[in-house]
SESE-318346 format. One record per atom (N, C-alpha, C, O, CB): residue number from 1; x, y, z; atom name. Coordinates in Angstrom, 3 decimals. Glycine has a CB too. Layout:
+-----+----------+----------+----------+----+
!   k !       c1 !       c2 !       c3 !  a !
+-----+----------+----------+----------+----+
! NUM !        X !        Y !        Z ! CA !
...
+-----+----------+----------+----------+----+
END
This chain:
+-----+----------+----------+----------+----+
!   k !       c1 !       c2 !       c3 !  a !
+-----+----------+----------+----------+----+
!   1 !    0.815 !   -1.193 !    0.000 !  N !
!   1 !    0.000 !    0.000 !    0.000 ! CA !
!   1 !    0.860 !    1.258 !    0.000 !  C !
!   1 !    0.642 !    2.174 !   -0.793 !  O !
!   1 !   -0.928 !   -0.003 !    1.196 ! CB !
!   2 !    1.852 !    1.290 !    0.910 !  N !
!   2 !    2.725 !    2.462 !    0.993 ! CA !
!   2 !    3.552 !    2.580 !   -0.284 !  C !
!   2 !    3.790 !    3.684 !   -0.775 !  O !
!   2 !    3.651 !    2.374 !    2.237 ! CB !
!   3 !    3.991 !    1.439 !   -0.822 !  N !
!   3 !    4.779 !    1.467 !   -2.051 ! CA !
!   3 !    3.975 !    2.059 !   -3.203 !  C !
!   3 !    4.500 !    2.870 !   -3.965 !  O !
!   3 !    5.257 !    0.058 !   -2.411 ! CB !
!   4 !    2.732 !    1.672 !   -3.339 !  N !
!   4 !    1.885 !    2.199 !   -4.407 ! CA !
!   4 !    1.610 !    3.682 !   -4.196 !  C !
!   4 !    1.582 !    4.451 !   -5.157 !  O !
!   4 !    0.565 !    1.421 !   -4.480 ! CB !
!   5 !    1.409 !    4.080 !   -2.964 !  N !
!   5 !    1.174 !    5.491 !   -2.660 ! CA !
!   5 !    2.405 !    6.333 !   -2.976 !  C !
!   5 !    2.296 !    7.407 !   -3.565 !  O !
!   5 !    0.784 !    5.662 !   -1.190 ! CB !
!   6 !    3.572 !    5.842 !   -2.583 !  N !
!   6 !    4.810 !    6.580 !   -2.888 ! CA !
!   6 !    5.052 !    6.636 !   -4.394 !  C !
!   6 !    5.510 !    7.659 !   -4.903 !  O !
!   6 !    6.020 !    5.925 !   -2.183 ! CB !
!   7 !    4.756 !    5.567 !   -5.107 !  N !
!   7 !    4.919 !    5.562 !   -6.559 ! CA !
!   7 !    4.006 !    6.593 !   -7.204 !  C !
!   7 !    4.414 !    7.297 !   -8.127 !  O !
!   7 !    4.632 !    4.169 !   -7.130 ! CB !
!   8 !    2.784 !    6.682 !   -6.725 !  N !
!   8 !    1.841 !    7.669 !   -7.267 ! CA !
!   8 !    2.298 !    9.088 !   -6.970 !  C !
!   8 !    2.199 !    9.964 !   -7.829 !  O !
!   8 !    0.439 !    7.444 !   -6.693 ! CB !
!   9 !    2.792 !    9.321 !   -5.777 !  N !
!   9 !    3.269 !   10.659 !   -5.408 ! CA !
!   9 !    4.485 !   11.040 !   -6.243 !  C !
!   9 !    4.552 !   12.153 !   -6.765 !  O !
!   9 !    3.615 !   10.719 !   -3.905 ! CB !
!  10 !    5.437 !   10.136 !   -6.374 !  N !
!  10 !    6.646 !   10.432 !   -7.153 ! CA !
!  10 !    6.296 !   10.614 !   -8.625 !  C !
!  10 !    6.815 !   11.519 !   -9.278 !  O !
!  10 !    7.693 !    9.304 !   -6.988 ! CB !
!  11 !    5.425 !    9.768 !   -9.147 !  N !
!  11 !    5.004 !    9.915 !  -10.542 ! CA !
!  11 !    4.279 !   11.230 !  -10.773 !  C !
!  11 !    4.505 !   11.902 !  -11.779 !  O !
!  11 !    4.108 !    8.755 !  -10.947 ! CB !
!  12 !    3.415 !   11.592 !   -9.849 !  N !
!  12 !    2.699 !   12.866 !   -9.970 ! CA !
!  12 !    3.632 !   14.059 !   -9.898 !  C !
!  12 !    3.483 !   15.012 !  -10.663 !  O !
!  12 !    1.650 !   12.980 !   -8.889 ! CB !
!  13 !    4.587 !   14.018 !   -8.993 !  N !
!  13 !    5.552 !   15.111 !   -8.891 ! CA !
!  13 !    6.425 !   15.212 !  -10.142 !  C !
!  13 !    6.716 !   16.311 !  -10.614 !  O !
!  13 !    6.431 !   14.921 !   -7.657 ! CB !
!  14 !    6.841 !   14.062 !  -10.676 !  N !
!  14 !    7.655 !   14.082 !  -11.891 ! CA !
!  14 !    6.854 !   14.667 !  -13.052 !  C !
!  14 !    7.385 !   15.454 !  -13.835 !  O !
!  14 !    8.149 !   12.659 !  -12.241 ! CB !
!  15 !    5.607 !   14.298 !  -13.166 !  N !
!  15 !    4.754 !   14.842 !  -14.223 ! CA !
!  15 !    4.559 !   16.340 !  -14.031 !  C !
!  15 !    4.654 !   17.105 !  -14.991 !  O !
!  15 !    3.391 !   14.126 !  -14.244 ! CB !
!  16 !    4.288 !   16.765 !  -12.807 !  N !
!  16 !    4.081 !   18.182 !  -12.533 ! CA !
!  16 !    5.322 !   18.997 !  -12.874 !  C !
!  16 !    5.219 !   20.046 !  -13.510 !  O !
!  16 !    3.704 !   18.390 !  -11.069 ! CB !
!  17 !    6.488 !   18.526 !  -12.458 !  N !
!  17 !    7.732 !   19.255 !  -12.737 ! CA !
!  17 !    7.988 !   19.318 !  -14.235 !  C !
!  17 !    8.372 !   20.365 !  -14.756 !  O !
!  17 !    8.925 !   18.590 !  -12.022 ! CB !
!  18 !    7.780 !   18.209 !  -14.928 !  N !
!  18 !    8.008 !   18.221 !  -16.374 ! CA !
!  18 !    7.061 !   19.189 !  -17.072 !  C !
!  18 !    7.489 !   19.967 !  -17.925 !  O !
!  18 !    7.839 !   16.813 !  -16.954 ! CB !
!  19 !    5.784 !   19.149 !  -16.720 !  N !
!  19 !    4.818 !   20.045 !  -17.361 ! CA !
!  19 !    5.069 !   21.500 !  -16.979 !  C !
!  19 !    4.843 !   22.399 !  -17.789 !  O !
!  19 !    3.392 !   19.647 !  -16.981 ! CB !
!  20 !    5.529 !   21.738 !  -15.769 !  N !
!  20 !    5.891 !   23.091 !  -15.368 ! CA !
!  20 !    7.071 !   23.588 !  -16.197 !  C !
!  20 !    7.088 !   24.737 !  -16.638 !  O !
!  20 !    6.227 !   23.140 !  -13.866 ! CB !
!  21 !    8.053 !   22.721 !  -16.404 !  N !
!  21 !    9.204 !   23.062 !  -17.244 ! CA !
!  21 !    8.760 !   23.317 !  -18.685 !  C !
!  21 !    9.224 !   24.261 !  -19.324 !  O !
!  21 !   10.259 !   21.935 !  -17.202 ! CB !
!  22 !    7.871 !   22.483 !  -19.185 !  N !
!  22 !    7.381 !   22.656 !  -20.554 ! CA !
!  22 !    6.646 !   23.981 !  -20.699 !  C !
!  22 !    6.828 !   24.690 !  -21.688 !  O !
!  22 !    6.458 !   21.493 !  -20.948 ! CB !
!  23 !    5.825 !   24.312 !  -19.726 !  N !
!  23 !    5.060 !   25.555 !  -19.780 ! CA !
!  23 !    5.985 !   26.774 !  -19.729 !  C !
!  23 !    5.717 !   27.786 !  -20.377 !  O !
!  23 !    4.051 !   25.607 !  -18.625 ! CB !
!  24 !    7.067 !   26.676 !  -18.963 !  N !
!  24 !    7.992 !   27.798 !  -18.837 ! CA !
!  24 !    8.838 !   27.988 !  -20.096 !  C !
!  24 !    9.184 !   29.116 !  -20.446 !  O !
!  24 !    8.897 !   27.592 !  -17.635 ! CB !
!  25 !    9.169 !   26.892 !  -20.776 !  N !
!  25 !   10.052 !   26.996 !  -21.940 ! CA !
!  25 !    9.315 !   26.889 !  -23.260 !  C !
!  25 !    9.767 !   27.445 !  -24.262 !  O !
!  25 !   11.103 !   25.934 !  -21.878 ! CB !
!  26 !    8.189 !   26.187 !  -23.287 !  N !
!  26 !    7.399 !   25.995 !  -24.506 ! CA !
!  26 !    8.265 !   25.425 !  -25.642 !  C !
!  26 !    8.271 !   25.946 !  -26.757 !  O !
!  26 !    6.760 !   27.332 !  -24.944 ! CB !
!  27 !    8.996 !   24.342 !  -25.329 !  N !
!  27 !    9.922 !   23.767 !  -26.298 ! CA !
!  27 !    9.302 !   22.721 !  -27.210 !  C !
!  27 !    9.960 !   22.267 !  -28.146 !  O !
!  27 !   11.068 !   23.164 !  -25.584 ! CB !
!  28 !    8.074 !   22.328 !  -26.971 !  N !
!  28 !    7.442 !   21.320 !  -27.825 ! CA !
!  28 !    5.927 !   21.531 !  -27.842 !  C !
!  28 !    5.401 !   22.388 !  -27.132 !  O !
!  28 !    7.788 !   19.887 !  -27.333 ! CB !
!  29 !    5.247 !   20.751 !  -28.649 !  N !
!  29 !    3.790 !   20.857 !  -28.727 ! CA !
!  29 !    3.154 !   20.259 !  -27.476 !  C !
!  29 !    3.783 !   19.449 !  -26.795 !  O !
!  29 !    3.255 !   20.149 !  -29.995 ! CB !
!  30 !    1.923 !   20.644 !  -27.164 !  N !
!  30 !    1.291 !   20.124 !  -25.939 ! CA !
!  30 !    1.150 !   18.607 !  -25.920 !  C !
!  30 !    1.377 !   17.985 !  -24.882 !  O !
!  30 !   -0.069 !   20.742 !  -25.770 ! CB !
!  31 !    0.780 !   17.998 !  -27.047 !  N !
!  31 !    0.583 !   16.547 !  -27.056 ! CA !
!  31 !    1.900 !   15.822 !  -26.773 !  C !
!  31 !    1.926 !   14.859 !  -26.006 !  O !
!  31 !    0.003 !   16.089 !  -28.412 ! CB !
!  32 !    2.974 !   16.274 !  -27.379 !  N !
!  32 !    4.283 !   15.670 !  -27.126 ! CA !
!  32 !    4.694 !   15.884 !  -25.672 !  C !
!  32 !    5.269 !   14.993 !  -25.049 !  O !
!  32 !    5.348 !   16.261 !  -28.077 ! CB !
!  33 !    4.400 !   17.056 !  -25.139 !  N !
!  33 !    4.756 !   17.339 !  -23.750 ! CA !
!  33 !    4.027 !   16.395 !  -22.800 !  C !
!  33 !    4.633 !   15.884 !  -21.858 !  O !
!  33 !    4.430 !   18.797 !  -23.398 ! CB !
!  34 !    2.749 !   16.156 !  -23.030 !  N !
!  34 !    2.002 !   15.251 !  -22.159 ! CA !
!  34 !    2.480 !   13.809 !  -22.314 !  C !
!  34 !    2.521 !   13.063 !  -21.335 !  O !
!  34 !    0.505 !   15.342 !  -22.460 ! CB !
!  35 !    2.836 !   13.415 !  -23.517 !  N !
!  35 !    3.388 !   12.077 !  -23.731 ! CA !
!  35 !    4.716 !   11.931 !  -22.986 !  C !
!  35 !    4.937 !   10.940 !  -22.291 !  O !
!  35 !    3.583 !   11.801 !  -25.245 ! CB !
!  36 !    5.589 !   12.914 !  -23.132 !  N !
!  36 !    6.881 !   12.865 !  -22.455 ! CA !
!  36 !    6.702 !   12.912 !  -20.932 !  C !
!  36 !    7.445 !   12.259 !  -20.199 !  O !
!  36 !    7.773 !   14.029 !  -22.924 ! CB !
!  37 !    5.727 !   13.676 !  -20.464 !  N !
!  37 !    5.455 !   13.724 !  -19.029 ! CA !
!  37 !    5.025 !   12.349 !  -18.520 !  C !
!  37 !    5.424 !   11.937 !  -17.431 !  O !
!  37 !    4.371 !   14.773 !  -18.719 ! CB !
!  38 !    4.227 !   11.653 !  -19.291 !  N !
!  38 !    3.820 !   10.300 !  -18.912 ! CA !
!  38 !    4.992 !    9.343 !  -18.876 !  C !
!  38 !    5.087 !    8.500 !  -17.985 !  O !
!  38 !    2.772 !    9.782 !  -19.865 ! CB !
!  39 !    5.893 !    9.473 !  -19.853 !  N !
!  39 !    7.078 !    8.614 !  -19.885 ! CA !
!  39 !    7.975 !    8.908 !  -18.686 !  C !
!  39 !    8.443 !    7.984 !  -18.020 !  O !
!  39 !    7.861 !    8.813 !  -21.204 ! CB !
!  40 !    8.215 !   10.182 !  -18.409 !  N !
!  40 !    9.044 !   10.568 !  -17.255 ! CA !
!  40 !    8.405 !   10.065 !  -15.962 !  C !
!  40 !    9.103 !    9.569 !  -15.078 !  O !
!  40 !    9.231 !   12.112 !  -17.199 ! CB !
!  41 !    7.113 !   10.187 !  -15.849 !  N !
!  41 !    6.394 !    9.720 !  -14.668 ! CA !
!  41 !    6.523 !    8.203 !  -14.521 !  C !
!  41 !    6.770 !    7.701 !  -13.424 !  O !
!  41 !    4.912 !   10.125 !  -14.746 ! CB !
!  42 !    6.357 !    7.489 !  -15.611 !  N !
!  42 !    6.457 !    6.021 !  -15.552 ! CA !
!  42 !    7.864 !    5.583 !  -15.160 !  C !
!  42 !    8.029 !    4.672 !  -14.349 !  O !
!  42 !    6.074 !    5.398 !  -16.910 ! CB !
!  43 !    8.864 !    6.221 !  -15.725 !  N !
!  43 !   10.245 !    5.865 !  -15.385 ! CA !
!  43 !   10.524 !    6.180 !  -13.918 !  C !
!  43 !   11.144 !    5.380 !  -13.216 !  O !
!  43 !   11.246 !    6.618 !  -16.296 ! CB !
!  44 !   10.069 !    7.338 !  -13.455 !  N !
!  44 !   10.248 !    7.677 !  -12.050 ! CA !
!  44 !    9.551 !    6.694 !  -11.129 !  C !
!  44 !   10.080 !    6.334 !  -10.078 !  O !
!  44 !    9.740 !    9.069 !  -11.785 ! CB !
!  45 !    8.380 !    6.267 !  -11.519 !  N !
!  45 !    7.618 !    5.318 !  -10.722 ! CA !
!  45 !    8.305 !    3.959 !  -10.678 !  C !
!  45 !    8.289 !    3.288 !   -9.647 !  O !
!  45 !    6.206 !    5.175 !  -11.276 ! CB !
!  46 !    8.906 !    3.553 !  -11.786 !  N !
!  46 !    9.571 !    2.256 !  -11.830 ! CA !
!  46 !   10.929 !    2.264 !  -11.132 !  C !
!  46 !   11.338 !    1.248 !  -10.570 !  O !
!  46 !    9.742 !    1.821 !  -13.260 ! CB !
!  47 !   11.626 !    3.387 !  -11.161 !  N !
!  47 !   12.992 !    3.412 !  -10.640 ! CA !
!  47 !   13.108 !    3.760 !   -9.165 !  C !
!  47 !   14.149 !    3.494 !   -8.565 !  O !
!  47 !   13.790 !    4.376 !  -11.418 ! CB !
!  48 !   12.081 !    4.345 !   -8.556 !  N !
!  48 !   12.239 !    4.754 !   -7.163 ! CA !
!  48 !   12.527 !    3.594 !   -6.217 !  C !
!  48 !   13.270 !    3.797 !   -5.256 !  O !
!  48 !   11.006 !    5.467 !   -6.707 ! CB !
!  49 !   11.986 !    2.382 !   -6.424 !  N !
!  49 !   12.361 !    1.297 !   -5.500 ! CA !
!  49 !   13.846 !    0.927 !   -5.609 !  C !
!  49 !   14.461 !    0.526 !   -4.621 !  O !
!  49 !   11.503 !    0.057 !   -5.775 ! CB !
!  50 !   14.417 !    1.062 !   -6.803 !  N !
!  50 !   15.838 !    0.766 !   -6.959 ! CA !
!  50 !   16.697 !    1.778 !   -6.208 !  C !
!  50 !   17.679 !    1.410 !   -5.563 !  O !
!  50 !   16.219 !    0.751 !   -8.440 ! CB !
!  51 !   16.330 !    3.038 !   -6.291 !  N !
!  51 !   17.071 !    4.077 !   -5.580 ! CA !
!  51 !   16.961 !    3.868 !   -4.071 !  C !
!  51 !   17.956 !    3.949 !   -3.352 !  O !
!  51 !   16.553 !    5.478 !   -5.967 ! CB !
!  52 !   15.758 !    3.602 !   -3.605 !  N !
!  52 !   15.552 !    3.365 !   -2.180 ! CA !
!  52 !   16.282 !    2.098 !   -1.726 !  C !
!  52 !   16.850 !    2.070 !   -0.634 !  O !
!  52 !   14.051 !    3.254 !   -1.869 ! CB !
!  53 !   16.270 !    1.063 !   -2.548 !  N !
!  53 !   16.983 !   -0.173 !   -2.224 ! CA !
!  53 !   18.481 !    0.039 !   -2.153 !  C !
!  53 !   19.137 !   -0.492 !   -1.257 !  O !
!  53 !   16.668 !   -1.243 !   -3.245 ! CB !
!  54 !   19.039 !    0.811 !   -3.089 !  N !
!  54 !   20.472 !    1.104 !   -3.065 ! CA !
!  54 !   20.836 !    1.889 !   -1.813 !  C !
!  54 !   21.871 !    1.637 !   -1.195 !  O !
!  54 !   20.886 !    1.887 !   -4.323 ! CB !
!  55 !   19.993 !    2.833 !   -1.442 !  N !
!  55 !   20.248 !    3.615 !   -0.232 ! CA !
!  55 !   20.224 !    2.705 !    1.003 !  C !
!  55 !   21.101 !    2.801 !    1.862 !  O !
!  55 !   19.201 !    4.752 !   -0.088 ! CB !
!  56 !   19.229 !    1.829 !    1.091 !  N !
!  56 !   19.124 !    0.922 !    2.235 ! CA !
!  56 !   20.299 !   -0.052 !    2.270 !  C !
!  56 !   20.807 !   -0.371 !    3.345 !  O !
!  56 !   17.799 !    0.149 !    2.186 ! CB !
!  57 !   20.730 !   -0.524 !    1.108 !  N !
!  57 !   21.847 !   -1.454 !    1.021 ! CA !
!  57 !   23.123 !   -0.799 !    1.542 !  C !
!  57 !   23.861 !   -1.396 !    2.326 !  O !
!  57 !   22.041 !   -1.933 !   -0.428 ! CB !
!  58 !   23.380 !    0.440 !    1.099 !  N !
!  58 !   24.573 !    1.159 !    1.552 ! CA !
!  58 !   24.523 !    1.443 !    3.046 !  C !
!  58 !   25.540 !    1.353 !    3.733 !  O !
!  58 !   24.727 !    2.465 !    0.782 ! CB !
!  59 !   23.347 !    1.784 !    3.547 !  N !
!  59 !   23.197 !    2.062 !    4.972 ! CA !
!  59 !   23.473 !    0.811 !    5.801 !  C !
!  59 !   24.152 !    0.880 !    6.825 !  O !
!  59 !   21.788 !    2.595 !    5.269 ! CB !
!  60 !   22.949 !   -0.331 !    5.360 !  N !
!  60 !   23.181 !   -1.589 !    6.074 ! CA !
!  60 !   24.657 !   -1.973 !    6.024 !  C !
!  60 !   25.217 !   -2.426 !    7.023 !  O !
!  60 !   22.318 !   -2.718 !    5.475 ! CB !
!  61 !   25.286 !   -1.794 !    4.867 !  N !
!  61 !   26.707 !   -2.121 !    4.734 ! CA !
!  61 !   27.558 !   -1.233 !    5.639 !  C !
!  61 !   28.497 !   -1.712 !    6.275 !  O !
!  61 !   27.159 !   -1.972 !    3.272 ! CB !
!  62 !   27.234 !    0.052 !    5.698 !  N !
!  62 !   27.990 !    0.963 !    6.552 ! CA !
!  62 !   27.824 !    0.604 !    8.019 !  C !
!  62 !   28.790 !    0.666 !    8.781 !  O !
!  62 !   27.552 !    2.402 !    6.315 ! CB !
!  63 !   26.623 !    0.232 !    8.428 !  N !
!  63 !   26.398 !   -0.190 !    9.819 ! CA !
!  63 !   27.172 !   -1.460 !   10.137 !  C !
!  63 !   27.778 !   -1.574 !   11.203 !  O !
!  63 !   24.901 !   -0.413 !   10.079 ! CB !
!  64 !   27.152 !   -2.416 !    9.211 !  N !
!  64 !   27.877 !   -3.671 !    9.414 ! CA !
!  64 !   29.377 !   -3.409 !    9.514 !  C !
!  64 !   30.045 !   -3.962 !   10.388 !  O !
!  64 !   27.582 !   -4.661 !    8.266 ! CB !
!  65 !   29.908 !   -2.572 !    8.627 !  N !
!  65 !   31.333 !   -2.251 !    8.665 ! CA !
!  65 !   31.708 !   -1.526 !    9.953 !  C !
!  65 !   32.784 !   -1.756 !   10.505 !  O !
!  65 !   31.714 !   -1.401 !    7.459 ! CB !
!  66 !   30.828 !   -0.653 !   10.432 !  N !
!  66 !   31.102 !    0.064 !   11.682 ! CA !
!  66 !   31.142 !   -0.909 !   12.861 !  C !
!  66 !   31.982 !   -0.775 !   13.752 !  O !
!  66 !   30.034 !    1.155 !   11.927 ! CB !
!  67 !   30.233 !   -1.891 !   12.865 !  N !
!  67 !   30.228 !   -2.874 !   13.942 ! CA !
!  67 !   31.491 !   -3.734 !   13.906 !  C !
!  67 !   32.059 !   -4.053 !   14.951 !  O !
!  67 !   28.982 !   -3.761 !   13.845 ! CB !
!  68 !   31.928 !   -4.106 !   12.708 !  N !
!  68 !   33.144 !   -4.908 !   12.575 ! CA !
!  68 !   34.348 !   -4.105 !   13.060 !  C !
!  68 !   35.189 !   -4.615 !   13.800 !  O !
!  68 !   33.348 !   -5.360 !   11.105 ! CB !
!  69 !   34.419 !   -2.863 !   12.640 !  N !
!  69 !   35.543 !   -2.017 !   13.056 ! CA !
!  69 !   35.537 !   -1.804 !   14.572 !  C !
!  69 !   36.591 !   -1.796 !   15.207 !  O !
!  69 !   35.488 !   -0.657 !   12.331 ! CB !
!  70 !   34.350 !   -1.634 !   15.142 !  N !
!  70 !   34.234 !   -1.468 !   16.594 ! CA !
!  70 !   34.719 !   -2.721 !   17.322 !  C !
!  70 !   35.408 !   -2.630 !   18.338 !  O !
!  70 !   32.776 !   -1.154 !   16.988 ! CB !
!  71 !   34.356 !   -3.884 !   16.800 !  N !
!  71 !   34.782 !   -5.139 !   17.420 ! CA !
!  71 !   36.293 !   -5.323 !   17.306 !  C !
!  71 !   36.935 !   -5.765 !   18.259 !  O !
!  71 !   34.056 !   -6.327 !   16.773 ! CB !
!  72 !   36.866 !   -4.989 !   16.156 !  N !
!  72 !   38.316 !   -5.098 !   15.969 ! CA !
!  72 !   39.032 !   -4.160 !   16.939 !  C !
!  72 !   40.014 !   -4.550 !   17.572 !  O !
!  72 !   38.713 !   -4.769 !   14.501 ! CB !
!  73 !   38.544 !   -2.932 !   17.056 !  N !
!  73 !   39.163 !   -1.976 !   17.969 ! CA !
!  73 !   39.056 !   -2.455 !   19.427 !  C !
!  73 !   39.983 !   -2.274 !   20.216 !  O !
!  73 !   38.505 !   -0.592 !   17.812 ! CB !
!  74 !   37.924 !   -3.062 !   19.768 !  N !
!  74 !   37.754 !   -3.576 !   21.116 ! CA !
!  74 !   38.733 !   -4.707 !   21.404 !  C !
!  74 !   39.333 !   -4.768 !   22.477 !  O !
!  74 !   36.325 !   -4.055 !   21.322 ! CB !
!  75 !   38.890 !   -5.617 !   20.414 !  N !
!  75 !   39.808 !   -6.730 !   20.599 ! CA !
!  75 !   41.252 !   -6.254 !   20.666 !  C !
!  75 !   42.049 !   -6.801 !   21.427 !  O !
!  75 !   39.642 !   -7.739 !   19.477 ! CB !
!  76 !   41.594 !   -5.246 !   19.879 !  N !
!  76 !   42.959 !   -4.701 !   19.943 ! CA !
!  76 !   43.205 !   -4.013 !   21.285 !  C !
!  76 !   44.305 !   -4.086 !   21.834 !  O !
!  76 !   43.201 !   -3.705 !   18.786 ! CB !
!  77 !   42.190 !   -3.355 !   21.800 !  N !
!  77 !   42.335 !   -2.693 !   23.109 ! CA !
!  77 !   42.476 !   -3.729 !   24.213 !  C !
!  77 !   43.217 !   -3.507 !   25.171 !  O !
!  77 !   41.126 !   -1.772 !   23.398 ! CB !
!  78 !   41.777 !   -4.865 !   24.100 !  N !
!  78 !   41.877 !   -5.932 !   25.097 ! CA !
!  78 !   43.253 !   -6.602 !   25.062 !  C !
!  78 !   43.749 !   -7.054 !   26.094 !  O !
!  78 !   40.777 !   -6.977 !   24.866 ! CB !
!  79 !   43.862 !   -6.668 !   23.891 !  N !
!  79 !   45.178 !   -7.281 !   23.733 ! CA !
!  79 !   46.262 !   -6.438 !   24.383 !  C !
!  79 !   47.236 !   -6.967 !   24.918 !  O !
!  79 !   45.494 !   -7.486 !   22.257 ! CB !
!  80 !   46.090 !   -5.146 !   24.333 !  N !
!  80 !   47.139 !   -4.246 !   24.858 ! CA !
!  80 !   47.203 !   -4.195 !   26.352 !  C !
!  80 !   48.035 !   -3.481 !   26.910 !  O !
!  80 !   46.933 !   -2.868 !   24.351 ! CB !
+-----+----------+----------+----------+----+
END
């Protein structure tokens, strides 16, 4: 449920930003702009889980590395 809601929000924001950019620059016809906005929205909707997954993966790896380093430092302190 939350994933679908976030996808809709991100897709809507991507569409809004693209159409706002199109309106400010007027670089293409309206039909092409709406088509491109849909494509940008779809890509944003499909890619956000990958970005979030990469962020979570890096966060978990950093936590794991910090715990390992803490344990190594503790063992070195116990040896001394």
